[in-house]
C-alpha positions in Angstrom: 208.7 51.2 -114.3 207.4 53.0 -111.1 208.1 56.6 -112.1 207.6 57.9 -108.5 210.0 55.4 -107.0 212.6 56.1 -109.7 212.5 59.8 -108.9 212.7 59.2 -105.1 215.7 56.9 -105.7 217.3 59.6 -107.8 216.9 62.2 -105.1 218.4 59.9 -102.5 221.4 59.2 -104.7 221.9 62.9 -105.2 221.7 63.5 -101.5 224.4 60.9 -100.9 226.7 62.5 -103.5 226.4 65.9 -102.0 224.5 68.8 -103.6 225.0 72.3 -104.9 223.7 75.2 -102.7 220.0 75.8 -103.1 219.0 78.9 -105.0 215.8 80.8 -105.7 214.9 80.2 -109.3 213.3 83.6 -109.8 214.6 87.2 -109.7 214.5 88.5 -106.1 216.5 90.7 -103.9 214.7 89.7 -100.8 212.8 92.2 -98.7 213.8 95.8 -99.5 212.6 99.3 -98.5 210.5 100.7 -101.3 211.6 104.2 -100.4 215.4 103.6 -100.3 215.6 100.4 -102.3 218.0 99.1 -99.7 217.6 95.5 -98.4 216.5 94.8 -94.9 219.1 93.1 -92.7 219.3 90.8 -89.7 216.0 89.4 -88.3 214.0 91.6 -90.7 215.3 89.7 -93.7 214.0 86.5 -92.2 210.7 87.8 -91.0 209.7 89.6 -94.3 208.8 87.8 -97.5 210.4 89.0 -100.8 209.0 92.4 -101.8 209.2 96.1 -101.4 208.0 97.6 -98.1 206.9 101.1 -97.0 205.3 102.6 -94.0 201.7 103.9 -94.0 203.0 107.5 -94.0 205.4 106.8 -96.9 202.6 105.3 -98.9 200.2 108.1 -98.2 202.9 110.8 -99.0 203.6 109.1 -102.4 199.9 109.1 -103.3 199.3 105.4 -102.6 196.6 103.7 -100.6 196.7 100.5 -98.5 194.1 98.0 -99.7 191.2 97.5 -97.4 191.7 94.7 -94.8 195.5 94.4 -95.4 197.6 93.9 -92.2 200.9 95.5 -91.6 204.1 93.6 -90.9 206.7 94.4 -88.2 210.2 95.8 -88.9 212.6 95.9 -85.9 215.5 98.3 -85.5 217.9 99.2 -82.7 218.5 102.7 -81.6 221.6 103.5 -79.6 221.1 105.8 -76.6 223.6 107.2 -74.2 223.0 107.2 -70.5 225.1 107.6 -67.4 225.8 104.6 -65.1 225.9 104.8 -61.3 229.5 106.1 -61.4 228.6 108.9 -63.8 230.3 107.2 -66.8 228.5 107.4 -70.1 227.5 104.1 -71.7 225.7 103.3 -74.9 222.7 101.1 -74.7 220.8 99.5 -77.6 217.1 100.1 -77.4 214.8 98.1 -79.6 212.2 100.0 -81.6 209.8 98.9 -84.4 207.6 100.2 -87.1 205.0 98.7 -89.4 205.2 98.3 -93.1 203.1 97.1 -96.1 204.3 95.3 -99.2 203.6 97.7 -102.0 203.1 95.2 -104.9 200.4 93.1 -103.1 199.0 95.3 -100.3 199.0 98.8 -101.8 197.2 100.5 -104.6 198.6 103.5 -106.6 202.3 102.8 -106.2 204.7 101.1 -108.7 207.7 99.0 -108.0 211.0 100.7 -108.2 212.9 97.5 -108.4 214.8 97.0 -111.7 214.3 93.6 -113.1 214.8 91.8 -116.4 211.9 90.0 -118.0 212.5 86.6 -119.5 210.5 85.2 -122.4 209.4 81.6 -122.1 207.5 79.1 -124.1 204.9 77.4 -121.9 205.3 73.6 -121.4 201.9 72.2 -122.4 202.0 69.1 -120.1 202.8 71.3 -117.1 200.1 73.8 -118.0 197.6 71.0 -118.2 198.3 69.9 -114.7 197.9 73.5 -113.3 194.7 74.0 -115.4 193.1 70.8 -114.0 193.9 71.7 -110.4 191.9 74.8 -109.7 190.7 74.0 -106.2 192.8 76.7 -104.5 192.9 80.4 -105.7 195.9 81.6 -107.6 197.7 84.9 -107.8 200.7 85.9 -109.9 202.3 88.7 -107.9 205.9 89.5 -107.2 205.5 89.0 -103.5 207.3 85.7 -103.5 206.2 82.1 -103.9 203.9 80.8 -101.1 200.7 79.1 -100.1 198.3 80.8 -97.6 196.2 78.1 -96.0 193.8 80.6 -94.3 192.8 82.0 -97.8 193.5 78.8 -99.6 195.6 80.9 -102.0 198.7 80.1 -104.0 200.9 83.0 -105.1 203.7 82.6 -107.7 205.8 85.4 -109.3 205.0 85.9 -113.0 206.6 83.5 -115.5 208.8 86.3 -116.9 210.6 86.6 -113.5 212.0 83.1 -113.7 215.3 82.4 -115.2 214.2 79.0 -116.4 210.6 78.0 -117.4 211.2 74.5 -115.9 211.9 76.1 -112.5 208.7 78.1 -112.8 206.6 74.9 -113.0 208.7 73.3 -110.3 208.0 76.2 -108.0 204.3 76.2 -108.9 204.1 72.4 -108.2 205.7 73.0 -104.8 203.0 75.5 -103.7 200.3 73.3 -105.2 201.6 70.5 -103.1 201.3 72.6 -99.9 197.7 73.3 -100.9 196.8 69.6 -100.9 197.5 69.6 -97.1 194.4 71.8 -96.6 191.8 70.4 -94.1 189.3 69.8 -96.9 191.9 67.8 -99.0 194.6 65.6 -97.5 194.5 67.3 -94.1 198.3 67.3 -93.4 199.5 68.5 -90.0 202.1 70.8 -91.5 199.4 72.9 -93.1 196.4 72.5 -90.9 198.3 73.4 -87.7 200.2 76.3 -89.3 203.6 74.9 -88.3 206.2 77.4 -87.1 209.0 78.1 -89.6 212.0 75.9 -88.9 210.1 73.5 -86.7 210.2 69.7 -87.3 206.6 69.7 -88.6 207.4 72.6 -90.9 210.5 70.9 -92.2 208.7 67.7 -92.9 206.0 69.6 -94.8 208.7 71.2 -96.9 210.1 67.8 -97.7 206.7 66.6 -98.8 206.0 69.6 -101.0 209.4 69.5 -102.7 209.2 65.8 -103.4 205.7 66.2 -104.7 207.0 68.9 -107.0 209.7 66.6 -108.3 207.2 63.8 -109.0 205.0 66.2 -111.0 208.1 67.4 -112.8 208.6 63.8 -113.7 205.1 63.5 -115.0 205.8 66.4 -117.4 209.3 65.2 -118.3 211.3 68.2 -116.8 212.8 66.5 -113.7 216.3 66.5 -115.2 216.2 70.3 -115.5 215.2 70.8 -111.8 216.7 67.9 -109.9 219.9 69.7 -108.7 217.9 72.6 -107.2 215.3 70.2 -105.8 217.9 68.0 -104.1 219.8 71.0 -102.6 216.5 72.4 -101.2 215.6 69.0 -99.7 219.1 68.8 -98.2 218.6 72.1 -96.5 215.6 70.8 -94.6 217.2 67.4 -93.9 219.9 69.3 -92.0 217.1 70.7 -89.7 216.0 67.2 -89.2 219.5 66.0 -88.4 220.1 64.6 -91.9 217.8 61.6 -91.4 217.5 60.4 -95.0 214.9 57.8 -93.8 212.5 60.7 -93.7 212.7 60.9 -97.5 210.9 57.5 -97.6 208.0 58.6 -95.4 207.8 62.0 -97.0 207.8 60.4 -100.5 204.7 58.4 -99.5 202.8 61.5 -98.5 204.2 63.2 -101.6 202.8 60.4 -103.8 199.3 61.0 -102.3 199.7 64.8 -102.9 200.8 64.2 -106.5 198.0 61.8 -107.2 195.5 64.2 -105.7 196.7 67.0 -108.0 196.6 64.7 -111.0 193.0 63.8 -110.2 193.7 60.3 -108.9 191.6 61.0 -105.8 190.1 57.6 -105.4 193.6 56.2 -104.5 194.4 58.9 -102.0 191.2 58.5 -100.1 191.6 54.7 -99.4 
């Protein structure tokens, strides 16, 4: 039996049946203000990764310190001002303003998270741990700043295990980010990683498909695919909508995903042919 083909077929079948909404498998309230613990809204919620953010002055006033070399991120807000028009009538005009913030868990020293979370106890899955252990080419961090791969630093960040509701989803998320890292220029050299594709673009969307299918293949290697397939398929569907729901892309993406999975599993001779 071709395990990879079986999983790809299973994903396509789920897509045709319709899927449940995709959800984040770890505790997160999105991007929030560290000072007020209120969530950012509008465009700021899209621009900022999960985490708690504070301005330089807020950090300094609370006794914290921004780590050397860390770059601030932009937060936009609208200020309403009143002015008179040519007829002397008052009108309210929105004026865009911005300020800069730092994520206190990953970019700041001396401050603690205010976010209340529950910690979940999990028993590690040995087969999944072995895959991660044997793929140590990128660097790894386990901070609560969200799940992502940073190509410029060749760095994978994953929230701690205890933040995940289900240990199977922890490994699925880990495999997803590991898959992105295989696109690095010194590995499989995929356009979605090497060209730093813009969020929501076609190239970005295709890269997300490759990464999620790779994750499902690696879950299949460890025997946990049945625990993650619903969330996997819903996530894939969200990107297929961006790509006009062209399910043929699953076939081409699955071919690249097989190369990525084989690379992670150490079957590098095949991927280089």
